[in-house]
N, C-alpha and C positions, 0 to 999 in steps of 0.2 A: 363261773359265777362272776357277777359284776356288782361292785359296791361303790358308793359315793359317800363322802364326808360332808356334813352340812349342819347349818344352824337353822332351827325352827322354833319359834316362840322363845327365843333366847337360850335354847339348850342345844348342846352339841350332840349329834346323832350320826349313825351310819345307816345306810339303807340300800336297797336294791332298786335301780331304775327300771321302770316299766312303762314305756311310752312316755306320756307327759306327766306321769306320777312317779313318786318314790315310795317304796314300801319301807316304812320306818321300823327297823328291827327292834328298837326299844319298846315298841308297842306289840309287835308280832311275838316277841319273846323277851319279857323284861329281865330275864336272867342273863342275857347276852351282854358283852361289853358294848359300850356306846362310842368307842373310837376304834379305828382300824388297827392301830398299834397294839392295843390290848387284845384285840381279836387274834392277831397273828401270834402274839406271845402266848395265848391260851392253847395254841396247837391245832392240829388238823381236826380234832373232834369238835372244837368250837366252830370251825368253818362249816363242818357238816351240819351242825345244829342251826347255823345261820341260814344255810340253804333250805333246810326243812321248814324253818320258820317263815321264810319268804314264800315258799310254795303253799303254805297253809294260811297265809295272812288274810284277814277279813278286810272289809272296806274301811273299818276304823283305823287301820294301820297305814292307809294310803294318804299321802299329802301331795298336792300339786307341786311339780318341780318349780313352777314360776313363783311359788311362795317361799322358797328356801334361799338361803345364802350359802353358796358352795365354799367349802374350806379346802385348803391343801389336803390331799388325801391323808398324809401323815404330817401333822403340824409340829410334832416334837420327835422327829426321827432320831434314833441313837446316833446315826451318821448319815450325812448326805455327801456321797462320794461322787465326784464329777470327773469325767474322762475327756481330755482335750485331744483334738485332731485325730479322731477315730475313723475318719473317712479320708482316703488318700487325696481325693480331689480338693477337699477343704484345706488340707495341709499345703498342697501345691498352690492354691489360690492365695494363700498367705505368704508364699515365697520360701517355704521350707520343705524339706523332704519328709515323707511319712515317717513317723517315729518307729523305732524298733522295740520300744517298751512303752506301755501306756503313760501318758502325761496326766498326772493326778492332782486334783485340787479339791478343796472342800467348800461347801456352802453352809451358812448358818441358818438356823430355823427362822430367824427374824426376817430373812429375805423372802420367805415363801408366801405365796398367795394362792387362792383357789380360782376355779373357772368363773368367768364373767366378772372377776374383781379387777380393778385397775392396776396395771403396771405403772409405777410412778417414775417419771423422768425427774431426777433431782435438779435443783436449781443450779448446782455447780457444774453441770455438763449438758451439752446438747448432742452427745454422741452415743445415744442409746440404741443398741443393735439387737436384733432378734436372733434366736438360735433354736431351731426345731430339734427336739431330742426324744429318744425312747428312754423310758425308765424301767429298770428291773428292780423288783422289791424282794428282799431276802425274807425267806419264810422260816428258817431255822439256823441255829448256830453252825458256823462253818470255820474250820481251821485246818490248814494243810489238806485242802481238797484237791483231788486230781481233776484235770480237765474233763476226763471221761465221766466223772460224777458231778460236774459243776452245776448242771441244770437241775439236779435233785434239790438244790437249796434255794431255788427261785419260786416264790409263791405266786407271783403274777407280774403284770406289766402295766404301765400307764404312759402319760405324755408329759413333757416338760418344755417350757420355753425359758431357756437359760439367758434371759435378757442381760446384756453386758454393756457397761460403760467403757468404751474402747480406749479413751484417753487415760482413764484411771487404771485400766488393765495394764497399760504400758508404763506406768509410773515406777514400777519395780520389776525385778526379774521374775517374780512370782505373780500369778494372775488374781490372787485372792481378793484384793481390794476392788477390782473392777467387776467382780462377780457377787458381791455381797451387800450392795446397797439394799436398804429396806424395800420390800414390796416389788422386787424385780424377778423373782423366781416363780413363775406360774406352774402349777402342778395339779393335774387332774384331767377331766373331771372324774373318770372312772378307773377303778382298779379292776383289771380283767385277769382272772385266774389263769395260770399257765396252761391248764388243760384245754382252754378255749382257743389257743393260738398254736401256730407251728412251733416245733421245738426251737427254743432259743429266740423266739419271735423273729425267725429268719424269713426273709423274702417279703417283708411288708413295705409297701410304698409309704414314704414319709414326705410331707410337704409343709412349708410355711407359706402363708398368704398375708400380705399387708394391704388392707383396704380392698380385698378381693383379688389382688394381683399375685400370681404365683411367684415366689422369690426363691424358694428351695424346692427341689423335686428329685428325690433319690430313693434308695431302697436299703433296708437294713442288711441285705446280703452284701452290701459294700463295706461293712465293718472291717477294719484292720484287725481289731481284737473282738471276736464274737463274745457273747455272754458267757459261755462256758469257760473260755480262756480268761476273761476278766475275773470270774469267781475264783479260779485257780490262782491267778497272780495276786489278787488282793488277799486271799486267805493264807498265802505264803507268809505275809508279814503281819496281818491283823486278824482278830476274831471278828467275823461278820455275825451280826445278831438279827433276830427277827425284827422287821421294820426298818432295817437299813435300806437306804435308797441309793441306787447306782444310776447316775445320769450318764448316758453312754456316748455322748458326743454328737456334734452337728455336721450335716453335709455341706457341700459347697453352695454358694449363693448368698452368703451373708452380706450385710449392707456396706460394711466399711471398704470392701474391695471393689465395689461398683464404681463406675465412672459416669457421672459424679457419684460420690457416696450417698447411700440412702440410710438415714437414721429415723427412728420412730419419734413422733412428736404428738403433742396433745391433739386429741380428736381422731387419731388413727385407731384402727382395730386390727390386731394381729391374731391370726388363727394358725394353729398347728394341727394337722390332721395326720393320723397314722392308721393305715388299713387295719380294720378289726378292733381298733381301740377308740375310735370316735374323733371328736373335734374339741380342742381346748381353745377358747376364745377369750381375749382380754382387750379392753379399751386402754388407751394410753392417756394419762393425765399428768399435768405438771405438779411438782411438789408445792404444797401450801404449808407454810409454817404459822 
């Protein structure tokens, strides 16, 4: 199943993309939740009902996708957990050895934006970098989960652009400040249920493109820590909850290591494409106060 989060006529909705239209589930079945987090929290039966509602939806439930504003898939996630240096080639291009344990940081919800919404380059920095990443979305509570059972807790997958202010990232020993500027974490456009993809979203091509030029080109089979391993390691120390977002790391090819460095600027368009998941596209704008 595929779902998007969007605004239409000033109201937040979730729906199923269908060509150049979106089936508004709030019209197809008014008893369903109107946001993806609530749908996940309601459990598998709610997802089954959403799928049935989409299949039976009439023309009155369809809205042109061109008329909606895409939202981050989960705008108020319980946790947005990000994994650093999860591709060996990316670690090496940054001058370090691949980690033996996941490097973990958090993003705040105020940093998140949706598909087609602008990534904002703040006035305090011109070192805004792109990072193409796969997202795993937790579907049920997980604590002390074995790696063998890790994928049982993943509801689905999506795309993330972990846009980073490189100079601010290095102002401290932790990366948080460079990863949490407002309107820099692009997330979407589609939630794709786990049953529509290979187990663990393994073997999927992942690319970033800046103004049409390929910048990153890799495969999720290159993960140092695959999804099942991440679920096991994270649930060893914390309770994962429905709607938690795990951003799984970026491959080699980021802008700051290039010679000369390539940073995003106003007027650019950055796309992240992952096989089977679609394309996340965002223009770049300068901050205006």
